[in-house]
C-alpha positions in Angstrom: 131.3 158.3 24.8 133.7 161.1 25.8 137.2 160.6 24.7 140.1 161.3 26.9 140.7 165.0 25.7 137.2 166.0 26.6 137.5 164.7 30.1 141.0 166.6 30.4 139.2 169.8 29.0 136.4 169.3 31.5 138.8 169.1 34.6 140.6 172.2 33.4 137.2 173.9 33.0 136.3 172.8 36.5 139.4 174.3 38.0 139.0 177.5 36.2 135.5 177.6 37.8 137.0 177.4 41.3 139.6 179.9 40.5 136.8 182.5 39.2 134.8 181.7 42.3 137.8 182.5 44.6 138.4 185.9 42.9 134.9 186.8 44.3 134.4 184.7 47.2 135.8 182.5 50.0 135.2 179.7 48.1 137.0 177.3 50.2 135.8 178.7 53.5 132.3 179.9 53.0 131.6 177.5 50.1 133.6 174.7 50.9 130.7 172.1 49.9 130.9 173.3 46.3 134.6 173.6 46.3 135.1 170.1 47.3 132.1 168.9 44.8 133.6 170.6 41.7 137.2 169.5 42.8 135.9 165.9 43.0 134.4 166.1 39.5 137.9 167.4 38.5 139.4 164.3 39.7 136.7 162.2 38.4 137.3 163.5 34.7 141.0 162.9 35.4 140.2 159.3 36.4 137.7 159.0 33.3 140.5 160.4 31.0 142.5 157.5 31.9 139.9 155.1 31.5 139.1 156.4 28.1 142.6 156.0 27.1 141.8 152.1 27.6 138.2 152.1 26.0 136.5 151.9 29.4 133.6 154.4 29.7 131.9 153.9 33.3 128.0 154.8 33.3 128.0 155.8 36.9 129.9 156.2 40.1 129.3 152.7 41.2 131.1 151.3 37.6 133.7 153.9 38.0 134.3 153.2 41.7 134.6 149.2 41.1 136.7 149.7 37.9 139.2 151.8 39.6 140.0 149.1 41.9 140.2 146.1 39.3 142.2 148.0 36.7 145.4 147.8 38.6 147.6 148.4 35.7 146.2 151.9 35.5 146.1 153.1 39.0 147.9 152.4 42.1 146.0 150.9 44.9 146.9 154.3 46.7 145.2 156.5 43.8 142.2 154.2 43.9 142.1 154.5 47.7 142.4 158.4 47.4 139.7 158.6 44.6 137.4 156.7 47.0 138.1 159.4 49.9 137.3 162.0 47.5 134.3 160.3 46.5 133.0 160.1 50.1 134.0 163.7 50.8 132.1 164.9 47.9 128.9 163.0 48.8 129.4 164.4 52.5 129.5 167.8 51.0 126.6 167.3 48.7 124.0 166.1 51.3 125.3 168.2 54.4 123.1 171.3 55.2 123.2 174.1 57.7 125.7 174.0 60.6 127.0 170.5 59.6 128.4 172.1 56.5 131.3 173.5 59.1 132.5 170.0 59.6 133.7 169.8 56.1 136.3 172.5 56.8 138.0 170.0 59.0 138.2 167.5 56.0 139.8 170.1 53.8 143.3 169.3 54.4 142.9 165.6 53.9 140.8 166.2 50.7 143.6 168.3 49.1 146.3 165.7 50.0 144.1 163.0 48.4 143.3 165.3 45.4 147.0 166.3 44.8 148.2 162.6 45.1 145.7 161.5 42.5 146.7 164.4 40.1 150.3 163.9 40.6 150.0 159.9 39.7 148.0 160.7 36.6 150.4 163.2 35.7 153.5 161.0 36.2 152.1 157.7 34.9 149.8 158.8 32.2 151.5 162.1 31.2 148.1 164.2 31.6 148.6 167.5 33.1 146.2 170.0 34.0 
């Protein structure tokens, strides 16, 4: 099972990928479905880093989604809800096609707010910085 540092390193790697893509493309605008997917997985690895500290290693999204709400000492209710929002945005991003992808651009502000709230809570409560 991956440990905390492995998850933190993957979160950092995901952000580096986004930064590299942004140097070449309008990754947030033109490729927002990939931007949202990679950034969601960045949040997932932050969540998993905290879970790993507590020896909880979810095997899939369902286990993680359930665990984050049940493990109230590790995450606030707001963090759990925000993670669930990111999960839903990411699912939408991964399965939309064609012109439907344009609807994602309307979600970007809410998506970014949710990501930042998760990142900030994990940094403040667990000392994990990316």
